[in-house]
Backbone bond lengths (Angstrom), bond angles and torsions (degrees), N, CA, C in turn:
res aa  C-N    CA-C-N  psi(-1)  N-CA   C-N-CA  omega(-1)  CA-C   N-CA-C  phi
1 X - - - 1.433 - - 1.560 109.38 -
2 X 1.316 113.64 128.73 1.465 119.55 -176.23 1.502 111.37 -98.20
3 X 1.331 114.74 150.07 1.488 122.14 169.55 1.489 106.85 -91.15
4 X 1.313 117.84 115.64 1.438 120.98 -171.95 1.574 109.65 -105.99
5 X 1.320 114.22 131.95 1.434 123.38 172.64 1.519 106.23 -123.16
6 X 1.369 114.80 87.84 1.447 122.68 -173.06 1.540 107.74 59.73
7 X 1.343 116.85 -115.41 1.502 118.67 -176.01 1.566 110.08 -100.31
8 X 1.297 118.32 14.32 1.516 121.03 171.27 1.529 106.61 -104.13
9 X 1.311 114.37 126.03 1.472 122.44 178.50 1.493 108.72 -109.78
10 X 1.350 118.81 124.64 1.448 123.81 -176.21 1.520 108.81 -114.46
11 X 1.338 116.50 126.22 1.481 121.98 175.49 1.489 106.77 -67.05
12 X 1.371 117.45 131.48 1.495 119.94 176.60 1.557 112.53 -58.43
13 X 1.339 117.18 -26.64 1.470 118.88 176.78 1.522 111.82 -64.86
14 X 1.344 117.41 -26.04 1.470 119.82 176.75 1.564 109.91 -65.97
15 X 1.301 118.04 -37.09 1.436 122.97 176.33 1.523 109.71 -63.75
16 X 1.370 116.09 -41.25 1.481 119.09 179.27 1.560 107.73 -63.46
17 X 1.303 117.05 -43.99 1.470 119.74 -179.47 1.515 111.70 -62.19
18 X 1.266 117.69 -43.18 1.507 121.00 176.53 1.510 110.21 -63.04
19 X 1.322 119.04 -38.52 1.459 120.81 177.31 1.521 111.00 -65.08
20 X 1.304 117.35 -39.90 1.455 121.94 176.85 1.568 110.79 -64.13
21 X 1.318 116.32 -43.14 1.459 119.95 178.72 1.535 110.75 -64.84
22 X 1.318 115.59 -37.33 1.478 118.69 175.47 1.515 111.31 -62.35
23 X 1.350 115.80 -36.21 1.466 119.45 -178.38 1.518 112.88 -69.97
24 X 1.348 116.32 -27.58 1.484 119.34 179.65 1.543 110.08 -101.26
25 X 1.317 118.39 13.25 1.433 121.47 176.44 1.511 115.79 75.39
26 X 1.345 120.53 23.87 1.420 124.12 -177.97 1.522 111.33 -121.81
27 X 1.326 116.37 25.36 1.515 119.36 -177.69 1.550 108.36 -63.39
28 X 1.300 118.91 -38.88 1.508 119.78 -177.23 1.498 110.20 -60.42
29 X 1.342 116.97 -44.98 1.475 121.40 178.01 1.499 110.10 -60.15
30 X 1.331 117.14 -42.06 1.466 121.92 -178.44 1.485 111.48 -63.84
31 X 1.354 116.15 -45.41 1.462 122.53 178.62 1.534 111.01 -62.31
32 X 1.321 115.86 -41.36 1.479 121.30 177.54 1.573 108.16 -59.92
33 X 1.319 114.76 -49.32 1.477 120.05 -173.59 1.523 111.41 -62.02
34 X 1.376 116.24 -51.67 1.445 117.88 -174.97 1.548 112.29 -77.23
35 X 1.315 114.90 -24.66 1.422 120.28 174.64 1.559 109.95 -64.37
36 X 1.337 114.07 -45.45 1.446 117.60 178.30 1.483 114.22 -69.23
37 X 1.343 116.66 -29.66 1.490 118.89 172.44 1.525 108.55 -63.08
38 X 1.315 117.04 -42.63 1.496 119.92 178.47 1.529 109.94 -61.15
39 X 1.356 118.93 -42.71 1.440 121.54 178.53 1.531 108.98 -61.03
40 X 1.347 117.00 -41.85 1.469 122.68 178.73 1.544 110.26 -56.76
41 X 1.314 116.22 -47.83 1.455 119.75 -178.00 1.499 111.36 -70.21
42 X 1.336 120.31 -33.95 1.444 123.33 178.95 1.536 109.06 -66.67
43 X 1.323 117.38 -30.37 1.502 119.02 175.75 1.510 111.76 -63.56
44 X 1.402 114.50 -39.73 1.463 118.13 174.29 1.510 111.32 -61.66
45 X 1.321 116.25 -42.80 1.441 121.59 -178.07 1.554 111.77 -60.65
46 X 1.295 115.72 -47.64 1.450 120.30 -178.77 1.508 113.15 -58.58
47 X 1.373 115.10 -43.99 1.475 117.51 179.60 1.514 109.88 -70.29
48 X 1.317 119.48 -35.09 1.458 122.43 179.31 1.527 108.85 -62.74
49 X 1.386 116.14 -41.32 1.450 118.61 175.66 1.523 112.70 -58.83
50 X 1.316 116.36 -38.33 1.462 119.48 -179.89 1.518 112.32 -63.76
51 X 1.360 116.56 -25.63 1.441 118.93 177.58 1.546 110.71 -93.39
52 X 1.309 116.36 9.25 1.468 122.56 177.34 1.477 115.07 73.61
53 X 1.345 117.34 26.91 1.464 122.32 179.89 1.515 112.03 -94.35
54 X 1.317 115.26 150.12 1.453 122.15 177.60 1.533 109.08 -88.00
55 X 1.330 115.37 135.64 1.467 120.86 176.09 1.528 107.91 -111.02
56 X 1.360 114.72 117.07 1.416 120.38 -174.63 1.545 111.21 -72.60
57 X 1.343 114.35 -48.08 1.481 118.73 -177.31 1.539 109.19 -167.63
58 X 1.324 114.88 167.18 1.440 122.76 172.85 1.551 105.85 -118.36
59 X 1.334 117.43 123.82 1.440 122.82 -178.87 1.463 112.20 -103.14
60 X 1.336 119.73 136.09 1.488 123.55 177.39 1.497 105.78 -124.75
61 X 1.307 114.49 127.72 1.518 122.81 -179.93 1.544 105.97 -131.82
62 X 1.327 113.95 169.25 1.487 117.36 177.99 1.531 112.85 -61.77
63 X 1.340 118.98 -19.66 1.409 121.82 -178.52 1.519 114.84 -104.55
64 X 1.307 115.69 9.98 1.475 119.11 174.66 1.556 111.61 139.77
65 X 1.308 113.75 -158.36 1.454 120.06 -178.14 1.478 111.78 -138.12
66 X 1.337 115.06 169.42 1.474 120.20 -179.47 1.502 108.33 -157.27
67 X 1.363 114.48 128.68 1.445 120.17 171.98 1.523 108.11 -92.12
68 X 1.329 118.12 114.78 1.446 120.36 -173.81 1.552 107.51 -90.24
69 X 1.357 112.37 107.71 1.468 121.78 -178.46 1.518 107.00 -118.53
70 X 1.333 116.62 101.91 1.485 119.61 -176.48 1.540 115.80 -54.43
71 X 1.354 115.35 -42.87 1.430 119.15 -179.18 1.516 115.48 -68.79
72 X 1.359 117.46 -15.24 1.425 121.45 178.77 1.489 114.15 -66.27
73 X 1.354 118.04 -16.85 1.469 120.02 -178.79 1.481 113.83 -68.18
74 X 1.356 115.86 -35.08 1.481 118.75 178.06 1.555 106.33 -134.44
75 X 1.284 116.36 96.08 1.397 122.07 -167.62 1.529 111.02 -142.51
76 X 1.323 115.62 160.59 1.462 121.22 174.08 1.529 107.49 -57.89
77 X 1.350 118.07 129.40 1.464 119.48 -179.41 1.519 115.51 -56.57
78 X 1.366 117.18 -35.80 1.484 118.64 177.83 1.496 111.61 -63.58
79 X 1.360 118.26 -36.78 1.454 121.91 176.57 1.527 110.88 -68.12
80 X 1.328 116.55 -40.55 1.436 118.24 179.95 1.538 111.65 -65.29
81 X 1.303 117.76 -37.71 1.483 120.87 176.13 1.486 111.70 -62.51
82 X 1.340 116.99 -45.17 1.478 121.13 -179.26 1.542 110.40 -62.02
83 X 1.342 116.29 -44.52 1.449 120.42 -177.53 1.512 109.69 -66.87
84 X 1.361 115.95 -43.59 1.480 119.06 -178.09 1.508 113.29 -65.74
85 X 1.336 116.68 -38.44 1.460 121.70 179.42 1.533 113.63 -66.81
86 X 1.320 118.51 -25.86 1.399 123.03 -170.79 1.511 112.56 -58.99
87 X 1.321 117.68 -42.31 1.467 123.12 -177.37 1.517 112.07 -66.52
88 X 1.374 118.90 -56.88 1.404 122.30 -179.76 1.594 113.11 -59.61
89 X 1.327 114.32 -40.67 1.436 117.86 -179.48 1.539 111.98 -65.20
90 X 1.361 116.34 -36.21 1.447 119.87 174.41 1.511 112.33 -61.15
91 X 1.371 117.36 -47.47 1.452 119.59 177.92 1.520 110.81 -64.15
92 X 1.337 117.04 -37.62 1.470 119.21 179.29 1.567 111.51 -60.69
93 X 1.331 114.58 -44.62 1.456 119.90 -179.58 1.534 110.04 -66.50
94 X 1.337 116.74 -41.55 1.431 119.14 -179.25 1.538 110.85 -69.29
95 X 1.365 117.47 -28.60 1.431 119.02 -178.86 1.525 112.16 -79.79
96 X 1.342 116.82 -36.50 1.469 120.45 -175.97 1.528 109.90 -90.03
97 X 1.315 119.83 -34.47 1.421 122.84 -171.98 1.577 114.95 -57.42
98 X 1.343 114.39 -54.38 1.512 114.24 -179.14 1.532 113.59 -60.20
99 X 1.352 116.60 -33.22 1.449 119.67 178.31 1.494 111.45 -63.36
100 X 1.364 116.49 -40.80 1.468 120.62 178.82 1.541 110.72 -67.34
101 X 1.316 116.83 -36.87 1.460 118.96 178.64 1.508 111.27 -66.83
102 X 1.345 115.00 -42.60 1.472 119.48 178.91 1.505 109.91 -64.18
103 X 1.298 118.42 -42.35 1.482 121.52 179.16 1.529 109.72 -63.12
104 X 1.316 118.14 -37.18 1.444 121.12 -179.73 1.505 112.63 -68.55
105 X 1.337 114.26 -41.90 1.493 120.07 -178.09 1.503 112.79 -82.68
106 X 1.344 115.86 -21.65 1.472 120.10 -178.37 1.537 114.47 69.45
107 X 1.340 116.00 20.11 1.460 120.90 -179.94 1.520 107.84 -126.79
108 X 1.389 116.90 132.19 1.454 120.42 177.87 1.511 107.51 -120.01
109 X 1.361 118.47 103.44 1.436 121.32 -176.96 1.576 110.98 -60.71
110 X 1.318 118.69 -44.40 1.466 120.84 -179.92 1.555 107.73 -150.47
111 X 1.278 114.93 99.50 1.496 120.92 -173.75 1.517 110.46 -60.07
112 X 1.366 120.32 -44.13 1.408 122.60 -178.41 1.548 112.36 -59.58
113 X 1.363 112.49 -44.42 1.437 117.22 179.72 1.527 112.40 -64.91
114 X 1.328 117.61 -38.58 1.417 122.12 178.70 1.559 109.85 -63.11
115 X 1.313 115.11 -42.47 1.498 118.99 -177.46 1.550 110.44 -65.90
116 X 1.325 116.59 -40.30 1.463 121.76 178.80 1.564 109.26 -64.93
117 X 1.365 116.32 -43.13 1.424 122.48 -179.64 1.559 108.67 -60.23
118 X 1.335 116.66 -47.72 1.436 120.70 -177.62 1.524 113.13 -65.91
119 X 1.343 114.04 -41.16 1.466 118.26 -176.99 1.535 109.91 -65.04
120 X 1.344 117.49 -42.34 1.467 119.74 -178.29 1.508 110.41 -67.04
121 X 1.326 118.65 -45.37 1.444 120.82 -177.10 1.546 112.00 -66.52
122 X 1.328 116.12 -44.05 1.458 118.71 -176.22 1.562 109.67 -71.76
123 X 1.324 117.84 -35.49 1.488 119.92 178.06 1.551 107.47 -66.63
124 X 1.313 119.29 -42.23 1.492 120.21 177.38 1.532 110.84 -62.73
125 X 1.323 117.54 -41.97 1.439 120.46 -178.57 1.549 112.09 -62.57
126 X 1.326 115.69 -52.11 1.498 119.78 -175.58 1.495 112.07 -73.38
127 X 1.321 119.13 -36.53 1.444 121.47 178.66 1.522 111.00 -62.44
128 X 1.324 116.43 -46.77 1.475 120.87 -179.46 1.498 113.75 -69.65
129 X 1.315 119.03 -12.49 1.471 120.66 178.09 1.544 111.83 -92.78
130 X 1.331 117.70 2.18 1.437 117.60 173.12 1.498 113.46 -63.61
131 X 1.335 117.86 133.22 1.496 121.69 -171.34 1.493 113.30 -74.68
132 X 1.301 118.01 80.16 1.449 122.82 173.89 1.506 111.73 -171.36
133 X 1.340 116.56 135.33 1.493 119.40 176.13 1.531 109.98 -66.20
134 X 1.328 117.70 144.10 1.448 128.18 13.27 1.522 114.16 -95.16
135 X 1.294 117.73 15.21 1.445 120.33 -176.23 1.582 110.11 -75.58
136 X 1.363 113.55 161.16 1.428 117.33 -179.05 1.511 111.24 -59.12
137 X 1.286 120.69 -37.70 1.415 124.34 179.28 1.511 111.05 -60.90
138 X 1.350 116.89 -35.77 1.460 120.45 174.42 1.546 113.77 -65.26
139 X 1.329 116.85 -36.89 1.461 121.23 178.19 1.578 107.96 -67.31
140 X 1.343 114.89 -41.30 1.525 115.65 177.41 1.491 109.68 -64.07
141 X 1.321 118.77 -41.55 1.458 120.75 179.45 1.531 111.00 -61.28
142 X 1.357 115.67 -44.80 1.460 118.51 177.02 1.479 112.76 -57.47
143 X 1.314 115.98 -44.05 1.490 119.89 179.39 1.521 109.88 -61.10
144 X 1.302 118.49 -40.03 1.459 121.10 -177.23 1.550 111.72 -71.20
145 X 1.388 115.09 -34.01 1.473 119.93 179.63 1.530 115.07 -80.30
146 X 1.355 115.63 -24.36 1.434 119.45 -172.40 1.520 113.64 -56.76
147 X 1.343 122.03 -45.08 1.496 121.49 -179.18 1.566 112.40 -59.30
148 X 1.344 116.41 -26.71 1.487 118.36 -178.29 1.529 112.26 -97.72
149 X 1.311 118.24 -35.16 1.482 121.71 -175.49 1.487 114.19 -102.94
150 X 1.343 120.17 -21.70 1.422 121.67 -170.15 1.546 107.69 94.13
151 X 1.299 118.04 160.74 1.467 121.83 -172.32 1.519 111.10 -67.00
152 X 1.357 115.52 -46.64 1.453 118.82 -173.54 1.576 109.43 -64.78
153 X 1.287 119.49 -46.98 1.456 120.59 -177.68 1.579 111.33 -67.87
154 X 1.351 113.60 -35.02 1.488 116.57 177.31 1.510 110.49 -66.26
155 X 1.370 118.10 -38.94 1.452 120.90 178.91 1.475 111.92 -63.94
156 X 1.332 117.24 -42.26 1.467 121.60 179.27 1.514 110.84 -65.34
157 X 1.337 118.66 -42.52 1.426 120.99 178.04 1.518 114.23 -59.53
158 X 1.354 113.99 -46.41 1.438 118.43 179.46 1.559 112.41 -69.25
159 X 1.342 115.85 -31.05 1.470 119.20 177.15 1.526 111.75 -69.65
160 X 1.331 115.49 -38.86 1.509 120.50 176.66 1.532 110.56 -61.34
161 X 1.316 115.66 -41.55 1.488 118.34 178.89 1.484 109.04 -66.65
162 X 1.329 120.19 -36.15 1.474 123.11 176.98 1.539 110.46 -61.25
163 X 1.322 115.40 -38.87 1.506 119.25 178.57 1.501 109.42 -65.83
164 X 1.339 120.11 -39.34 1.457 122.97 178.26 1.510 110.80 -64.63
165 X 1.352 117.36 -41.51 1.467 121.60 178.49 1.599 107.90 -61.21
166 X 1.317 113.24 -42.81 1.481 117.96 -179.42 1.546 110.32 -63.52
167 X 1.349 116.00 -42.43 1.454 118.28 179.00 1.492 111.40 -64.48
168 X 1.360 117.94 -42.49 1.452 121.21 178.14 1.514 113.03 -61.11
169 X 1.352 115.90 -40.35 1.469 119.09 179.60 1.547 109.92 -68.42
170 X 1.331 117.66 -38.04 1.460 119.18 179.61 1.545 111.72 -64.87
171 X 1.373 114.92 -44.14 1.475 119.49 -178.92 1.557 108.52 -66.52
172 X 1.354 117.72 -41.02 1.469 119.41 179.40 1.530 110.43 -64.25
173 X 1.323 116.55 -39.07 1.504 118.91 178.72 1.507 111.84 -65.64
174 X 1.345 115.43 -39.91 1.449 118.97 179.63 1.526 110.54 -65.76
175 X 1.316 117.49 -37.75 1.468 121.68 177.83 1.550 109.67 -64.53
176 X 1.332 116.17 -42.10 1.443 118.26 179.44 1.553 112.67 -64.96
177 X 1.334 115.60 -39.17 1.466 118.68 178.30 1.518 109.16 -65.53
178 X 1.334 116.56 -41.30 1.475 120.26 179.99 1.544 112.02 -61.27
179 X 1.330 116.54 -41.64 1.423 121.06 -174.54 1.515 115.25 -86.29
180 X 1.345 116.68 -43.10 1.488 117.79 -174.93 1.510 112.95 -128.57
181 X 1.365 117.87 -13.99 1.445 119.48 -179.98 1.532 109.97 71.66
182 X 1.322 115.83 -165.49 1.442 120.62 173.68 1.555 114.79 93.11
183 X 1.332 112.90 -179.64 1.463 120.31 -173.39 1.538 110.32 -76.37
184 X 1.300 118.81 -29.44 1.486 121.20 -176.31 1.476 111.33 -60.11
185 X 1.342 116.51 -47.32 1.480 121.58 -179.43 1.539 110.76 -63.14
186 X 1.311 116.24 -42.09 1.465 118.35 179.14 1.522 113.73 -65.39
187 X 1.353 116.18 -35.51 1.463 119.40 178.29 1.530 110.26 -67.00
188 X 1.323 116.96 -35.90 1.460 120.32 177.38 1.559 110.20 -64.80
189 X 1.342 115.00 -42.61 1.455 119.73 178.91 1.524 111.31 -62.39
190 X 1.344 117.98 -48.53 1.435 122.15 179.10 1.496 114.00 -61.63
191 X 1.331 115.01 -39.46 1.503 120.51 175.69 1.501 110.83 -64.33
192 X 1.318 116.12 -41.71 1.450 119.75 178.61 1.522 113.90 -63.08
193 X 1.318 113.42 -43.54 1.489 118.64 179.27 1.545 108.92 -63.49
194 X 1.319 115.71 -43.54 1.459 119.54 177.98 1.552 111.39 -59.44
195 X 1.363 117.25 -43.94 1.454 118.70 179.18 1.516 111.93 -64.25
196 X 1.325 116.71 -41.11 1.466 120.56 179.97 1.488 111.06 -58.64
197 X 1.347 116.50 -50.13 1.427 121.59 -177.96 1.513 112.56 -66.07
198 X 1.416 114.38 -46.59 1.473 117.40 -175.29 1.570 109.88 -69.39
199 X 1.322 117.63 -35.45 1.471 119.98 179.71 1.523 110.82 -64.19
200 X 1.349 116.22 -42.97 1.444 118.71 178.82 1.523 111.21 -65.14
201 X 1.311 116.65 -37.20 1.495 120.45 177.48 1.523 111.24 -66.43
202 X 1.339 116.87 -38.77 1.456 121.00 175.53 1.531 111.92 -59.42
203 X 1.324 117.09 -44.40 1.424 121.91 179.19 1.542 112.21 -62.95
204 X 1.336 115.67 -39.04 1.470 117.89 -179.30 1.515 112.67 -78.66
205 X 1.361 116.26 -43.43 1.486 117.66 179.77 1.512 112.46 -72.85
206 X 1.364 115.51 -24.01 1.432 116.81 177.45 1.531 112.57 -63.82
207 X 1.364 114.31 -44.25 1.500 119.85 174.71 1.521 108.88 -60.05
208 X 1.321 121.06 -43.65 1.418 125.12 -178.10 1.549 108.94 -62.30
209 X 1.334 116.75 -45.85 1.455 118.75 179.82 1.505 112.14 -60.70
210 X 1.318 117.66 -39.35 1.457 119.76 179.37 1.558 110.75 -70.11
211 X 1.310 117.96 -32.09 1.421 121.41 176.44 1.544 110.46 -66.33
212 X 1.306 116.50 -39.64 1.483 120.09 175.79 1.501 109.20 -62.24
213 X 1.298 117.89 -42.37 1.454 122.03 176.19 1.545 111.36 -57.66
214 X 1.330 114.14 -47.58 1.465 117.74 178.81 1.502 112.53 -63.51
215 X 1.320 119.06 -40.89 1.442 122.39 177.88 1.539 110.83 -60.17
216 X 1.306 114.52 -40.78 1.474 120.30 -179.89 1.530 109.73 -63.80
217 X 1.322 115.12 -44.79 1.472 119.50 178.74 1.491 112.21 -65.16
218 X 1.361 114.16 -40.96 1.497 120.12 178.87 1.507 109.44 -59.53
219 X 1.321 115.25 -43.82 1.491 120.03 -177.62 1.519 111.36 -65.87
220 X 1.314 115.55 -41.30 1.475 118.36 -177.50 1.542 110.67 -82.54
221 X 1.344 117.02 -36.73 1.465 122.56 -175.79 1.513 110.95 49.30
222 X 1.317 117.68 41.04 1.497 120.68 -177.92 1.516 108.53 -80.27
223 X 1.299 116.30 119.26 1.485 122.30 178.55 1.519 109.59 -80.69
224 X 1.276 116.86 -39.15 1.485 120.99 -178.76 1.499 109.86 -107.32
225 X 1.314 121.11 114.01 1.451 120.95 179.03 1.506 112.37 -67.97
226 X 1.350 113.95 164.55 1.484 115.57 -175.70 1.487 114.92 -70.35
227 X 1.330 118.69 -9.41 1.441 120.35 176.66 1.535 108.65 -143.00
228 X 1.311 115.15 166.10 1.454 118.21 -178.03 1.558 110.00 -64.73
229 X 1.391 114.36 139.34 1.398 119.74 -175.87 1.514 109.54 -144.91
230 X 1.312 116.44 147.30 1.488 119.19 179.50 1.508 110.20 -72.55
231 X 1.341 114.35 147.83 1.472 119.75 177.47 1.499 109.83 -97.18
232 X 1.381 115.85 166.48 1.452 123.42 -178.49 1.541 108.76 -151.17
233 X 1.315 115.76 128.03 1.443 120.73 178.10 1.517 112.32 -93.71
234 X 1.329 116.06 138.16 1.479 122.04 167.91 1.514 108.77 -118.57
235 X 1.283 117.00 150.18 1.478 122.48 175.42 1.548 107.73 -117.87
236 X 1.344 116.77 123.56 1.461 120.31 -174.34 1.512 110.51 -141.04
237 X 1.349 117.67 147.01 1.451 123.01 175.28 1.500 111.26 -66.08
238 X 1.283 116.08 150.61 1.429 121.29 -178.43 1.524 116.43 -63.64
239 X 1.386 115.28 -23.22 1.475 115.04 -179.30 1.544 113.56 -90.35
240 X 1.340 114.90 5.34 1.473 115.86 173.64 1.520 109.59 -72.54
241 X 1.324 112.69 148.84 1.504 118.16 178.79 1.555 110.33 -81.87
242 X 1.301 114.73 156.33 1.490 117.51 175.31 1.526 111.26 -57.85
243 X 1.338 116.83 -35.83 1.474 120.17 -179.42 1.501 110.90 -61.87
244 X 1.346 116.72 -43.65 1.494 120.09 -178.31 1.534 109.02 -65.63
245 X 1.298 118.69 -35.19 1.464 122.95 -175.68 1.550 106.75 -74.84
246 X 1.340 118.31 -46.12 1.438 121.60 -179.31 1.500 111.15 -59.63
247 X 1.314 119.14 -35.58 1.450 122.55 177.30 1.527 113.63 -60.13
248 X 1.360 117.80 -21.67 1.403 121.63 -179.74 1.538 110.93 -95.38
249 X 1.334 117.52 0.88 1.472 121.03 -178.55 1.561 108.31 -71.44
250 X 1.368 115.53 148.92 1.429 120.57 169.66 1.523 105.94 -100.47
251 X 1.341 115.89 123.24 1.476 119.34 -176.26 1.530 115.30 -59.94
252 X 1.313 117.65 -29.40 1.443 119.34 -176.18 1.523 112.83 -91.09
253 X 1.347 119.73 5.51 1.428 124.23 178.06 1.523 109.11 -119.68
254 X 1.351 114.95 161.78 1.478 121.22 172.63 1.505 104.52 -95.74
255 X 1.344 116.83 115.08 1.419 124.09 -172.19 1.511 113.37 -94.55
256 X 1.351 115.82 134.42 1.439 123.19 176.89 1.529 109.69 -124.93
257 X 1.273 117.87 138.90 1.506 122.05 -170.05 1.540 107.93 -117.22
258 X 1.334 115.85 121.72 1.489 120.45 169.63 1.539 106.89 -92.55
259 X 1.358 113.95 123.10 1.491 119.92 -178.40 1.545 107.32 -95.32
260 X 1.344 116.02 127.94 1.460 122.11 178.84 1.539 111.00 -119.58
261 X 1.323 117.10 156.72 1.449 119.75 175.20 1.535 109.88 -89.13
262 X 1.325 115.02 -175.12 1.504 118.29 -175.52 1.502 111.66 -62.22
263 X 1.307 119.63 -26.18 1.483 119.89 -179.89 1.503 110.70 -88.90
264 X 1.310 118.27 1.74 1.479 120.64 175.84 1.526 111.76 90.55
265 X 1.312 120.23 6.98 1.484 121.99 -179.74 1.531 109.00 -82.11
266 X 1.331 117.93 135.52 1.471 119.03 177.65 1.496 112.58 -66.99
267 X 1.358 112.40 135.85 1.515 118.43 179.14 1.487 111.82 -112.76
268 X 1.348 117.01 -9.58 1.451 120.00 -178.43 1.498 110.51 154.41
269 X 1.343 116.10 174.81 1.484 119.00 178.88 1.495 109.33 -142.14
270 X 1.326 115.54 154.43 1.463 119.59 -179.87 1.554 106.95 -137.59
271 X 1.271 115.24 148.47 1.481 121.96 176.13 1.500 109.83 -91.99
272 X 1.330 118.27 158.55 1.468 121.39 -174.00 1.532 110.67 -63.59
273 X 1.365 117.64 -34.37 1.435 117.41 177.34 1.495 115.52 -60.86
274 X 1.354 113.52 -36.74 1.493 120.12 178.24 1.532 109.42 -69.22
275 X 1.339 116.95 -40.89 1.448 120.01 178.21 1.524 112.19 -62.33
276 X 1.317 116.53 -43.77 1.451 120.84 -178.11 1.567 108.26 -67.54
277 X 1.305 115.96 -35.47 1.506 119.50 179.43 1.514 108.12 -64.44
278 X 1.369 116.55 -42.12 1.482 121.31 177.78 1.547 110.55 -65.28
279 X 1.335 115.64 -43.18 1.450 120.56 -179.37 1.540 110.85 -59.17
280 X 1.312 114.82 -39.34 1.474 119.03 179.16 1.505 111.50 -63.89
281 X 1.350 115.74 -33.76 1.440 120.72 -174.16 1.546 113.06 -90.82
282 X 1.346 116.81 -36.71 1.461 119.22 -174.53 1.534 112.99 -120.53
283 X 1.301 118.96 -6.84 1.436 120.90 -179.77 1.567 111.64 94.95
284 X 1.327 116.55 168.94 1.456 122.49 -176.58 1.522 111.32 -85.94
285 X 1.335 117.93 1.77 1.470 118.63 -174.87 1.519 113.95 -89.21
286 X 1.299 119.70 -10.98 1.472 120.05 -176.92 1.518 110.47 -76.38
287 X 1.310 116.60 159.93 1.465 119.59 -175.18 1.507 109.54 -87.28
288 X 1.311 116.50 163.00 1.457 121.60 175.60 1.528 110.45 -60.31
289 X 1.301 116.23 -39.78 1.472 120.26 178.79 1.476 111.30 -58.54
290 X 1.320 117.55 -46.71 1.456 122.17 177.50 1.538 109.92 -61.89
291 X 1.350 115.39 -41.02 1.423 119.18 -177.42 1.555 111.90 -63.40
292 X 1.324 115.99 -42.67 1.429 118.42 177.98 1.510 110.31 -65.65
293 X 1.386 117.12 -39.48 1.456 120.35 179.04 1.505 111.68 -62.57
294 X 1.346 116.48 -39.73 1.495 118.58 -177.46 1.527 108.48 -69.63
295 X 1.388 115.89 -38.35 1.472 118.22 179.07 1.539 110.54 -63.86
296 X 1.293 117.19 -43.57 1.447 120.21 177.61 1.547 112.16 -59.93
297 X 1.349 113.85 -38.05 1.460 118.20 177.14 1.464 114.38 -66.16
298 X 1.339 115.56 -23.45 1.480 120.49 176.36 1.517 110.81 -94.81
299 X 1.337 116.00 1.78 1.469 119.68 175.82 1.536 113.95 78.80
300 X 1.336 117.83 18.96 1.460 118.60 -177.81 1.555 111.43 -128.82
301 X 1.337 114.46 16.17 1.522 117.00 -179.87 1.548 107.36 -82.51
302 X 1.345 111.90 163.67 1.484 120.67 -179.71 1.532 105.45 -120.94
303 X 1.326 115.46 107.35 1.498 118.36 -179.29 1.487 110.45 -94.42
304 X 1.365 115.71 158.22 1.441 122.85 173.95 1.521 109.27 -122.62
305 X 1.319 117.57 132.40 1.473 120.07 179.93 1.490 109.79 -99.04
């Protein structure tokens, strides 16, 4: 059950953590940390708004925060990179900026406060840039891999890397606890477990999000999008299934598929609208060769000599 303040959702465990920090005299550090996490997430929100996306909520938990942006699941890679970079860049500016001002003025009002401020911001910036989902660095990596691998494969690759980061953090935390004990080792373990669970969930829900996109496109079977959009060619063997081909589609492009035989000779081509229309009628299990044949039988196929 979440504590809701309009579109900000707070995990009750976060309140418990803050109460514990208050009891050990570290409430100020805790408020600094979670306040800066909120600023980090709001940076994502502002850039998402600039791209015309809807933000459902911002979640704050003891292990971090998350801006829930439904459209971010299947989005133009350039937009995803901009949105993902917004949070770490904000923390980087907040971490470096005050130090530069202090250096220019030659006056340090409170050195301890400045050090804590810089440490929190810089740690948030660099941690979130690690290349693995669900971190911002993982979203950037997915966006960079999507044009080459397709959205589904890029999501799985970034999610697997996130699991490895989670495993590394858990092992490092366990080693710290074994050698020196203390809160630091436990924080590494908890962060690692969080990354492992969240990365696995990203991989699973990423596939689900793409399937929802496919179902929507199958239902509408719109050949011409409502606005001008760039096209993209794929080359696939005729025995590939429609499902395998659709998984390589880029959602923000209009996809066209050149069908080739085993020797690599072109046998025809189909547009995504035609494929989605066939998928609606026959399912995603039929082969491209069958798809082209059925289209030719209906007088709308595109053959290559």
